C-alpha positions in Angstrom: -4.2 -32.6 20.2 -5.4 -32.0 23.7 -6.9 -34.9 25.8 -8.9 -32.5 28.0 -12.5 -31.8 27.2 -13.4 -28.3 28.4 -17.0 -27.6 29.4 -19.0 -25.9 26.6 -21.2 -24.2 29.2 -18.5 -22.8 31.4 -15.3 -22.8 29.4 -12.1 -22.4 31.4 -12.1 -21.0 34.9 -9.9 -18.1 35.9 -7.7 -20.5 37.9 -7.3 -22.8 34.9 -6.4 -19.9 32.6 -3.7 -18.7 35.1 -2.3 -22.2 35.4 -1.8 -22.4 31.7 -0.2 -19.0 31.6 2.2 -20.1 34.3 3.0 -23.3 32.3 3.7 -21.2 29.2 0.7 -22.5 27.3 -0.3 -19.1 26.0 -0.7 -17.8 22.5 1.7 -15.2 21.1 0.8 -11.7 19.9 0.8 -11.0 16.2 4.1 -9.7 14.8 4.1 -5.9 14.8 3.5 -4.0 11.5 6.5 -1.8 12.2 10.1 -2.3 13.0 11.2 -2.0 16.6 12.9 1.1 17.8 16.2 -0.9 18.0 15.8 -2.0 14.4 15.0 1.5 13.2 18.2 2.9 14.8 20.2 -0.1 13.6 19.0 0.0 10.0 19.4 3.8 9.7 22.8 3.9 11.3 24.5 0.7 10.2 24.3 1.1 6.4 27.1 0.5 3.9 27.1 4.1 2.8 27.4 5.3 6.4 30.3 2.9 6.9 32.0 4.3 3.8 31.4 7.9 5.0 32.9 7.1 8.4 36.0 5.6 6.8 36.3 8.6 4.6 35.9 10.9 7.6 38.7 9.0 9.3 41.0 9.6 6.3 40.2 13.3 6.3 40.8 13.5 10.1 44.2 11.9 9.4 45.1 14.8 7.1 44.3 17.4 9.8 41.9 19.4 7.5 39.1 19.2 10.0 36.8 21.6 8.2 36.5 19.0 5.4 34.7 16.8 7.9 31.7 19.0 7.5 30.2 16.4 5.1 29.8 14.1 8.1 27.6 16.7 9.8 25.2 16.5 6.8 25.2 12.7 7.0 24.4 12.8 10.7 21.6 15.3 10.2 20.1 13.2 7.4 20.2 10.1 9.5 18.7 11.8 12.5 15.8 13.1 10.3 15.2 9.6 9.0 15.1 8.1 12.4 12.8 10.8 13.8 10.4 10.5 10.9 10.3 6.7 11.1 9.8 6.7 14.9 7.0 9.2 14.5 5.3 7.1 11.9 5.9 3.9 14.0 4.1 5.5 17.0 1.1 6.4 14.8 0.9 3.1 13.0 1.3 1.1 16.2 -1.4 3.1 17.9 -3.8 2.5 15.0 -2.8 -1.2 14.9 -3.9 -1.6 18.5 -7.2 0.0 17.8 -7.9 -2.2 14.8 -6.5 -5.5 16.3 -8.8 -8.4 16.0 -10.4 -9.7 19.2 -11.4 -13.3 20.0 -14.6 -14.2 21.7 -13.6 -16.5 24.6 -15.8 -18.6 26.8 -14.6 -18.3 30.4 -16.5 -18.9 33.6 -19.7 -19.2 31.6 -19.4 -15.8 30.0 -18.3 -14.9 26.4 -16.0 -11.9 26.4 -13.6 -10.3 23.9 -9.9 -10.8 24.4 -6.7 -10.1 22.5 -5.4 -13.1 20.5 -2.3 -13.2 22.8 -4.6 -14.0 25.8 -5.7 -17.3 24.4 -4.4 -20.4 26.3 -4.4 -24.1 25.7 -7.9 -25.7 25.8 -9.6 -22.3 25.4 -13.1 -22.4 24.0 -13.4 -19.8 21.2 -16.7 -18.6 19.7 -16.3 -18.1 16.0 -18.6 -16.8 13.3 -18.6 -15.7 9.7 -15.6 -13.5 8.8 -13.4 -14.6 11.7 -9.9 -15.8 11.2 -8.8 -18.5 13.7 -5.6 -17.5 15.6 -4.8 -21.0 16.9 -5.1 -24.6 15.9 -8.3 -26.1 17.3 -11.0 -28.7 17.3 -14.6 -28.1 16.4 -16.7 -28.8 19.5 -20.1 -27.3 18.4 -21.3 -26.0 15.1 -24.4 -25.1 13.0 -22.4 -25.9 9.9 -19.0 -24.2 9.6 -17.7 -23.5 6.1 -13.9 -22.7 6.2 -11.4 -21.3 3.8 -8.2 -23.2 4.2 -6.6 -21.9 1.0 -3.6 -20.4 2.8 -2.8 -23.9 4.1 -4.0 -26.2 1.4 -3.8 -23.9 -1.6 -7.4 -24.8 -2.5 -9.9 -21.9 -2.6 -13.0 -24.2 -2.3 -14.8 -23.9 1.1 -14.4 -26.9 3.5 -17.3 -28.1 5.6 -16.3 -28.7 9.2 -18.3 -30.8 11.6 -18.1 -31.6 15.3 -14.7 -33.3 16.0 -13.0 -32.0 12.9 -9.6 -30.3 13.3 -9.2 -26.7 12.1 -5.9 -24.9 11.5 -4.8 -21.4 12.6 -5.2 -18.9 9.8 -8.4 -20.5 8.5 -11.2 -18.1 7.6 -14.8 -18.8 8.6 -16.8 -18.3 5.4 -20.2 -19.3 6.9 -21.9 -20.5 10.1 -20.7 -20.3 13.6 -19.6 -22.6 16.4 -17.3 -23.3 19.3 -13.6 -24.2 18.7 -11.4 -25.6 21.4 -7.7 -24.5 21.2 -5.4 -27.5 20.8 -2.2 -25.8 19.9 -1.1 -22.2 20.8 2.0 -20.1 20.4 4.9 -22.0 18.8 2.9 -25.1 18.6 0.6 -23.6 16.0 0.9 -21.8 12.7 0.8 -18.5 14.6 4.1 -17.4 13.1 2.4 -17.4 9.7 -0.8 -15.8 10.9 0.2 -12.2 10.1 -1.1 -11.7 6.6 -2.0 -15.4 6.5 -4.7 -14.8 3.8 -2.0 -13.6 1.3 -0.8 -16.5 -0.8 1.9 -14.4 -2.3 3.7 -11.2 -1.3 3.1 -8.3 -3.6 5.8 -7.2 -5.9 8.2 -4.7 -4.3 7.8 -1.0 -4.9 8.8 0.0 -8.4 10.5 3.2 -7.1 12.4 1.4 -4.3 13.5 -1.3 -6.8 15.0 1.3 -9.1 16.7 3.1 -6.2 18.1 -0.1 -4.8 19.4 -1.1 -8.2 21.2 2.2 -8.4 22.7 1.7 -4.9 23.8 -1.8 -5.8 25.7 -0.6 -8.8 27.2 2.3 -6.9 28.3 -0.1 -4.1 30.3 -2.1 -6.7 31.6 1.1 -8.3 32.6 3.5 -5.5 35.4 1.6 -3.8 37.5 0.6 -6.9 37.0 4.0 -8.5 38.1 5.7 -5.3 41.2 3.5 -5.0 42.1 4.1 -8.6 41.9 7.9 -8.1 43.9 7.8 -4.9 46.7 5.7 -6.5 46.8 7.8 -9.7 47.0 11.0 -7.7 50.0 9.7 -5.7 51.7 8.5 -8.8 51.4 12.0 -10.3 53.5 13.2 -7.4 50.7 14.9 -5.5 50.8 15.0 -1.7 49.1 12.4 0.4 46.8 15.0 1.8 45.7 16.2 -1.7 45.2 12.6 -2.8 43.0 11.8 0.3 40.9 15.0 0.0 40.4 14.5 -3.7 39.4 10.9 -3.3 37.1 11.7 -0.4 35.4 14.5 -2.4 34.9 12.1 -5.4 33.5 9.3 -3.3 31.2 11.6 -1.2 29.9 13.0 -4.5 29.1 9.5 -5.8 26.9 8.6 -2.8 23.3 9.7 -3.2 22.7 9.3 0.5 19.9 11.8 0.5 17.9 9.9 -2.1 17.6 6.8 0.1 16.7 9.0 3.0 14.1 11.0 1.1 12.3 7.9 -0.1 12.1 6.3 3.3 11.2 9.5 5.0 8.5 10.4 2.4 6.8 7.0 2.7 7.0 7.1 6.6 5.6 10.6 6.5 2.9 9.5 4.2 1.9 6.7 6.7 1.9 9.3 9.5 -0.3 11.7 7.5 -2.8 8.9 6.6 -2.8 7.8 10.3 -4.1 11.2 11.3 -7.0 10.6 8.9 -7.7 7.3 10.6 -6.2 5.2 7.8 -4.0 2.3 8.9 -1.1 1.6 6.5 0.0 -2.0 6.8 2.8 -1.9 4.2 4.7 1.3 3.2 5.2 0.2 -0.4 1.4 0.0 -0.6 1.3 3.8 -0.6 3.1 3.7 -3.9 1.0 0.9 -5.3 -2.2 2.8 -4.6 -0.7 6.0 -6.1 -0.3 4.1 -9.4 -3.9 2.7 -9.3 -6.0 3.5 -12.4 -8.8 1.0 -11.8 -10.7 0.9 -8.5 -13.0 -2.1 -8.0 -15.7 -1.6 -5.4 -17.9 -4.1 -3.5 -21.3 -2.5 -3.2 -22.0 -3.3 0.4 -19.9 -1.3 2.8 -18.3 0.9 0.2 -21.0 2.4 -2.1 -23.6 1.7 0.6 -23.2 2.1 4.3 -23.7 -1.6 4.9 -26.8 -0.7 7.0 -29.5 -2.8 5.4 -33.2 -2.3 6.2 -35.9 -4.9 5.7 -38.8 -3.3 3.7 -41.4 -6.0 3.3 -42.2 -9.5 2.0 -44.1 -9.9 -1.2 -46.0 -13.2 -1.2 -45.7 -15.3 -4.3 -48.5 -17.2 -6.0 -51.3 -18.2 -3.5 -49.2 -17.8 -0.3 -50.6 -15.4 2.2 -48.6 -12.5 3.5 -49.0 -13.4 7.2 -48.0 -17.0 6.6 -44.9 -16.1 4.5 -43.8 -13.5 7.0 -44.2 -16.1 9.9 -42.2 -18.7 7.9 -39.5 -16.1 7.2 -39.2 -15.3 10.9 -38.8 -19.0 11.7 -36.1 -19.7 9.1 -34.1 -16.6 10.1 -34.2 -17.7 13.7 -33.3 -21.3 12.8 -30.3 -20.3 10.7 -29.2 -17.7 13.2 -26.7 -16.1 10.8 -25.0 -12.9 11.8 -24.3 -11.2 8.4 -25.8 -7.9 7.5 -28.9 -9.3 5.8 -29.7 -11.7 8.6 -29.3 -8.9 11.2 -31.7 -6.7 9.2 -34.3 -9.4 9.0 -33.9 -10.4 12.7 -34.3 -6.8 13.8 -37.4 -6.3 11.8 -39.1 -9.7 12.5 -37.9 -10.5 16.0 -37.1 -13.9 17.5 -39.5 -16.9 17.3 -39.6 -20.4 18.7 -38.3 -23.0 16.3 -36.3 -26.2 16.5 -34.1 -26.9 13.5 -33.1 -30.4 12.5 -30.6 -29.2 9.9 -29.0 -25.8 9.2 -26.9 -24.5 6.3 -25.7 -21.0 7.1 -25.1 -18.4 4.4 -22.0 -19.0 2.3 -20.4 -16.5 -0.1 -19.7 -19.3 -2.6 -23.2 -20.8 -2.3 -25.1 -17.5 -1.9 -28.0 -19.0 0.0 -28.8 -20.3 3.5 -31.5 -22.7 4.7 -32.9 -24.7 7.5 -35.1 -27.8 8.1 -37.8 -27.4 10.8 -41.4 -28.5 11.4 -41.2 -31.1 8.7 -40.2 -28.6 6.0 -37.0 -27.2 4.5 -36.8 -23.5 3.6 -34.0 -21.5 1.9 -33.3 -17.8 1.5 -30.9 -16.4 -1.1 -30.2 -15.2 -4.6 -32.7 -16.8 -7.1 -30.0 -17.6 -9.6 -28.3 -19.8 -7.1 -31.4 -21.5 -5.8 -33.1 -22.4 -9.1 -31.5 -24.4 -11.9 -33.5 -22.0 -14.2 -35.3 -19.0 -12.7 -39.0 -19.1 -13.8 -39.7 -16.3 -16.3 -42.5 -14.6 -14.3 -40.4 -14.6 -11.2 -37.4 -13.3 -13.0 -39.5 -10.5 -14.5 -40.8 -9.4 -11.2 -37.4 -9.5 -9.6 -36.1 -7.3 -12.4 -38.9 -4.8 -11.9 -38.2 -4.6 -8.1 -34.4 -4.4 -8.7 -34.9 -1.4 -11.0 -36.7 0.3 -8.2 -33.5 -0.1 -6.1 -34.6 -3.0 -4.0 -32.2 -5.8 -3.1 -34.4 -8.9 -3.7 -34.0 -12.3 -2.1 -36.1 -15.3 -2.7 -37.6 -17.5 0.1 -38.4 -21.0 -1.2 -39.6 -24.3 0.1 -37.3 -27.2 -1.0 -37.4 -31.0 -0.7 -33.7 -31.2 0.4 -30.9 -28.9 1.5 -28.4 -30.1 -1.1 -25.4 -28.1 -2.4 -24.5 -26.3 -4.5 -28.3 -25.8 -5.2 -31.2 -27.1 -3.2 -33.6 -29.7 -4.6 -37.1 -28.8 -6.1 -37.5 -25.2 -4.9 -40.9 -23.7 -4.7 -41.2 -19.9 -4.3 -43.0 -18.7 -1.2 -42.2 -15.0 -1.4 -39.8 -12.2 -2.3 -37.8 -10.4 0.5 -37.3 -6.8 -0.3 -34.3 -5.0 1.4 -33.0 -1.5 0.9 -29.5 -0.1 1.0 -28.5 3.4 1.9 -25.7 5.2 0.1 -22.8 6.4 2.1 -22.8 10.1 2.8 -20.8 12.2 0.2 -20.2 9.0 -1.8 -21.2 10.8 -5.1 -18.6 13.6 -4.6 -16.0 11.0 -3.7 -16.6 9.0 -6.9 -16.7 12.1 -8.9 -13.3 13.0 -7.6 -11.9 9.6 -8.6 -13.3 10.0 -12.1 -11.6 13.4 -12.4 -8.3 11.8 -11.4 -8.5 9.3 -14.2 -9.3 6.4 -11.9 -11.9 4.1 -13.5 -14.6 2.8 -11.1 -15.9 -0.7 -11.4 -18.5 -2.4 -9.2 -18.2 -6.1 -8.4 -20.9 -7.4 -6.2 -22.7 -10.6 -5.3 -26.1 -8.9 -5.5 -28.5 -8.6 -8.4 -26.8 -6.7 -11.2 -29.9 -4.5 -11.9 -30.0 -3.5 -8.2 -26.3 -2.9 -8.1 -26.5 -0.8 -11.3 -29.3 1.2 -9.9 -27.3 2.0 -6.8 -24.1 2.7 -8.8 -26.1 5.1 -11.0 -27.4 6.9 -7.9 -23.8 7.1 -6.7 -22.7 8.8 -9.9 -20.5 6.0 -11.3 -20.1 6.4 -15.1 -21.2 3.5 -17.2 -23.4 2.1 -14.5 -25.9 0.8 -17.1 -23.2 -1.4 -18.6 -24.1 -4.4 -16.4 -23.9 -8.2 -16.5 -25.2 -11.0 -14.5 -22.1 -13.2 -13.8 -24.2 -16.2 -12.9 -25.0 -16.5 -16.7 -21.5 -16.5 -18.1 -20.7 -20.2 -17.5 -17.7 -21.9 -15.9 -15.0 -20.5 -18.3 -16.0 -16.9 -19.1 -13.8 -14.7 -21.3 -12.8 -12.3 -18.5 -10.8 -10.1 -20.8 -13.8 -9.4 -22.9 -16.0 -8.9 -19.8 -13.8 -6.2 -18.3 -13.6 -4.5 -21.7 -17.4 -4.3 -22.1 -18.9 -3.9 -18.6 -18.7 -1.6 -15.5 -21.1 -3.3 -13.1 -20.8 -7.0 -12.4 -23.6 -8.7 -10.3 -24.1 -12.2 -8.9 -20.3 -12.5 -8.8 -18.8 -15.5 -6.9 -15.5 -15.0 -5.0 -13.6 -16.9 -7.7 -15.1 -14.7 -10.4 -14.1 -11.5 -8.5 -10.5 -12.6 -8.5 -10.8 -13.5 -12.2 -12.1 -10.0 -13.1 -9.3 -8.4 -11.1 -6.7 -10.5 -12.9 -8.2 -9.6 -16.3 -7.8 -5.9 -15.5 -4.2 -6.5 -14.5 -3.6 -8.5 -17.7 -4.9 -5.4 -19.6 -2.1 -3.3 -18.1 -4.0 -1.7 -15.3 -3.0 -1.2 -11.7 -6.0 -2.4 -9.7 -7.2 -1.6 -6.2 -10.0 -3.6 -4.5 -12.1 -2.4 -1.6 -14.2 -4.8 0.4 -15.5 -5.7 3.9 -16.6 -9.3 3.7 -15.0 -12.7 3.3 -16.4 -12.9 -0.2 -13.9 -10.2 -1.1 -10.8 -12.1 0.1 -9.8 -13.7 -3.1 -10.2 -10.5 -5.1 -8.3 -8.5 -2.5 -5.5 -11.0 -2.5 -5.3 -10.8 -6.3 -5.3 -7.0 -6.5 -2.3 -4.7 -6.5 -3.6 -2.9 -3.5 -6.4 -3.7 -1.1 -8.5 -1.5 1.2 -10.8 -2.8 4.0 -13.4 -1.1 6.1 -13.1 -1.2 9.9 -16.6 -2.7 10.0 -15.5 -5.6 7.8 -14.5 -9.0 8.8 -11.3 -9.6 10.7 -10.0 -11.8 7.9 -10.5 -9.0 5.4 -8.8 -6.5 7.6 -5.8 -8.8 8.2 -5.4 -9.1 4.5 -5.8 -5.5 3.5 -2.9 -3.0 2.8 -5.0 -0.2 4.1 -7.8 -0.3 6.8 -10.2 2.7 7.0 -10.6 2.7 10.7 -13.7 4.9 10.7 -15.2 3.0 7.7 -15.3 6.3 6.0 -14.9 5.8 2.3 -14.2 9.5 1.8 -10.8 8.9 3.4 -9.9 7.1 0.1 -9.4 10.6 -1.4 -6.7 11.3 1.1 -5.1 7.9 0.6 -4.9 8.4 -3.1 -3.6 11.9 -2.9 -1.0 11.1 -0.3 0.3 8.3 -2.3 0.5 10.4 -5.5 2.1 13.3 -3.6 4.8 11.0 -2.2 5.7 9.2 -5.4 5.4 12.2 -7.8 7.6 14.3 -5.6 10.2 11.6 -5.2 10.3 11.0 -8.9 10.7 14.7 -9.5 13.6 15.4 -7.0 15.4 12.1 -7.5 17.1 13.6 -10.6 18.7 16.3 -8.4 20.4 13.7 -6.3 21.6 11.7 -9.2 23.2 14.7 -10.9 25.9 14.8 -8.3 26.4 11.0 -8.5 26.7 11.1 -12.3 29.2 13.9 -12.6 31.2 12.5 -9.7 31.5 9.1 -11.3 32.4 10.7 -14.7 35.0 13.1 -13.1 36.6 10.3 -11.2 37.0 8.3 -14.3 38.5 11.3 -16.2 40.8 12.5 -13.4 42.3 9.1 -12.9 44.0 9.8 -16.2 44.5 13.5 -15.9 47.6 15.3 -14.8 45.7 17.6 -12.4 44.1 16.9 -9.0 40.4 16.0 -8.6 38.6 19.4 -9.0 36.9 19.6 -5.5 37.7 19.2 -1.9 35.0 17.6 0.3 34.1 20.9 2.1 33.4 22.5 -1.3 30.6 20.1 -2.1 28.6 21.0 1.0 27.0 24.2 -0.4 26.0 22.3 -3.5 24.7 19.2 -1.7 22.8 21.3 0.9 21.5 24.3 -1.0 20.9 22.8 -4.5 19.7 19.3 -3.4 19.1 18.5 0.3 17.2 21.5 1.6 15.0 22.3 -1.4 14.1 18.7 -2.1 12.8 18.4 1.5 10.4 21.2 0.9 9.5 20.1 -2.6 8.7 16.6 -1.3 6.0 18.1 0.8 4.3 20.0 -2.0 0.9 18.8 -3.3 1.0 16.9 -6.5 -2.0 14.7 -7.2 -1.5 14.0 -10.9 -1.7 10.4 -12.1 1.5 8.4 -11.7 3.2 7.7 -15.0 6.4 6.0 -14.0 8.6 9.0 -14.7 11.6 8.1 -12.5 14.1 7.2 -15.3 12.5 9.7 -17.6 13.1 12.5 -15.1 16.7 11.3 -14.8 17.2 11.4 -18.6 15.6 14.8 -19.0 17.3 16.6 -16.1 20.2 14.6 -14.5 22.0 13.5 -17.6 22.2 16.9 -19.4 23.1 18.6 -16.0 25.8 16.1 -15.3 27.2 16.5 -18.9 27.2 20.3 -18.4 29.1 20.1 -15.1 31.7 17.8 -16.5 32.1 19.9 -19.6 32.5 23.2 -17.7 34.9 21.7 -15.2 37.1 20.5 -18.1 36.9 24.0 -19.6 37.9 25.5 -16.3 40.8 23.0 -16.0 42.1 24.1 -19.4 41.6 27.8 -18.5 43.5 27.2 -15.3 46.4 25.7 -17.2 46.3 28.6 -19.8 46.2 31.4 -17.2 48.2 29.5 -14.5 45.5 29.5 -11.9 46.2 27.6 -8.7 43.9 24.9 -7.3 42.0 27.1 -4.9 40.9 29.4 -7.8 40.0 26.6 -10.2 38.1 24.7 -7.5 36.2 27.8 -6.6 35.2 28.3 -10.2 34.2 24.7 -10.4 32.0 25.1 -7.3 30.4 28.2 -8.9 29.6 26.6 -12.2 28.4 23.3 -10.6 26.1 25.3 -8.3 24.7 27.4 -11.2 23.9 24.3 -13.3 22.4 22.5 -10.3 20.3 25.7 -9.7 19.0 25.5 -13.2 18.2 21.8 -12.7 16.4 22.7 -9.5 14.3 25.3 -11.3 13.2 22.7 -13.9 12.5 20.0 -11.3 10.3 22.4 -9.3 8.0 23.0 -12.2 5.1 23.9 -12.3 6.3 27.0 -10.5 4.3 28.9 -8.0 5.2 31.7 -5.5 6.5 29.3 -2.9 8.7 27.4 -5.4 10.1 30.6 -6.9 10.8 31.9 -3.4 12.5 28.6 -2.5 14.8 28.7 -5.5 15.6 32.3 -5.0 16.4 31.7 -1.3 18.8 28.8 -2.2 20.5 31.1 -4.9 20.9 33.9 -2.3 22.4 31.5 0.3 24.7 30.2 -2.4 25.9 33.7 -3.1 26.3 34.3 0.7 28.7 31.3 0.8 31.0 33.0 -1.6 30.7 36.5 -0.1 30.9 35.7 3.6 31.8 32.0 4.1 34.6 31.6 1.6 37.2 30.6 4.1 35.0 28.0 5.6 34.3 26.3 2.3 37.8 26.9 0.9 36.6 29.4 -1.7 38.5 32.4 -3.0 37.1 35.9 -3.3 35.4 36.3 -6.6 35.2 40.1 -6.4 38.2 40.3 -8.7 37.8 41.7 -12.2 40.5 39.4 -13.6 38.5 36.4 -12.4 35.3 38.0 -13.5 36.5 38.1 -17.1 36.7 34.3 -16.9 33.6 33.3 -14.8 31.0 35.8 -16.1 31.0 34.5 -19.7 30.8 31.0 -18.3 27.9 31.9 -16.0 26.0 33.6 -18.8 26.4 30.6 -21.1 25.3 28.0 -18.5 21.5 28.3 -18.9 21.4 28.2 -22.8 23.9 25.4 -22.9 22.0 23.4 -20.3 18.6 23.9 -22.0 20.1 23.2 -25.4 21.5 19.9 -24.1 18.2 19.0 -22.4 16.1 19.7 -25.5 18.6 18.1 -27.9 20.2 15.1 -26.2 17.4 14.4 -23.8 14.6 14.3 -26.4 16.8 12.3 -28.8 17.5 9.6 -26.1 13.9 9.7 -24.9 12.5 9.1 -28.4 14.4 5.8 -28.5 13.0 4.5 -25.3 9.5 3.2 -24.7 8.4 4.5 -21.4 5.9 2.4 -19.5 
């Protein structure tokens, strides 16, 4: 801890700041949200699959069959596209991150100015207030009653009261009050390394889709090398040439690698982040795009989401025999004494103006306590929610508040108390009711209507009066808004499971109760998103599967959130949901096309290890199939709009499309192999027929994966089919294909071609449905 005492009137001078910078006593910037350019190039280039492809390319080069190196061109192209898309996304995300970066209020040369967190030096005096997150370790030098959340350090969610002289640790969130903190440890000396996402007690589960894909890659990594070695050795043992053994093995191993699937997933997520960035939405974690796409329950905090957060003081209604003028004057005094900076305090201060008052004790507003108060002129006065001020709210007061809440007013009570005790003050006597109005966000009704049409259930979880919240929710068009409950009445151990089943609007909710409600929805099998803008939303946002913060919210909330709406425009949520659904739905749809090649390549390798014939393809012959039936069309299909609800169809799509298609390919290749033996066809002919039939079956799979069809998709499939035909007619020599304009060959391949569609559909309807019926899809 520092020995130096910095002046609370002047702070550090410019010369003192520079001296500390020169001595290396400066804070460090937050870790970036994106990977560095060097990391992007390294992680896209230095992959296991790329290494395998380079080794395979070296083997092909050794044979002198240079045209069979064309598969490396596809790999290079895919890698280049991946790097380009991620760099483009990085620039967008980094730009938005700078715009949304938290600023610290530093006292220097007698002036309080905003600076980046990296500018803080040793002994700096930092002005903090409710919602701030401390970027360095410090010592409380001046305070009106700081309440701090240290849960990310201690694991305890209860607020901690900090007084002058108390230590405070970086990452702590200011829940109430304001004060001056002197930095005692910066940079490596503090917890700055854990500050990024410091409010998260646990990392979210990884993306379901990426988990499945990584599992597939892990299995293939173990499988590819031994299978390739076995095929190479068996080919040589049959007396085939070394060149034939190498080309067959390379073709088999290239076919087994779904390199485009990994690329497509990363590119789609990066492109999604870029698109959302253009709509002023900062994506902090790419897997969060998938998490939000799967959301079926959206929990909303009223202030800042349903309403604009702009509160307006309407009037004070005196209670009992108190006069209006005296109550209004007392309200102005207590607001000045407390000197809070939350939305309610700002609305009151704007309407009432400053007044002279000297407070002997102050308790700023706390999200957990839900009231604030001050002692002055020989009296103590509190302002807050009546349920949290009174042990039992008087019946007549409760009735009047209910009437006003039904009119859409947000009602606070001002009461004189004997002592400012917590959690509730002592002996409250009502002086008056403070009426405040909220305004709905523009277009919020249309936005909520869209979510309802997309099968996303809307729930409102707020700290305000449930009747008021329900009235606002009803005005906003939220279904079931009249199903409301006052959470201050449910006791210390409520049945959250029953509550979430019965109610839509939850009022007077404490931060801990918010998290409990989110957990109950998750226990019921829902994927839950939470929106918020205040520190009272932190626990719930941490608990949720996906969290969204408004740019006008607290810095602690923004540092926690997966998405930050930089223009605080809730309408942007439509774009966020749609972009997530588009990305995931399209990846799930086209993934089966990549896995067809993997499946039949693995199966053929296993079969041809024991066959007397060579592997049925050369590397160059797989290029038309990989490019025209998978690579090019999936790129376009991944950009198509598809905003239907996510249903976890990845493995289902594989079972419905990839497995029947792979079985068809293997079956037709074995038939062609037998026909080759019967009619004494050489390898160039049989391999050409294999390419033809594999392409046709892949084309049928593409047609099914592209459903529902529209003009663009039909045109895309037709274009790929036409280019496939062109490969045979005009590029046969390049791809080692023989001329099929031979009636002798036509007698063989025409019946095979005509049978391909009915056989594939038959297998899909028979085998696919039989297998699917035995599996419980989540």
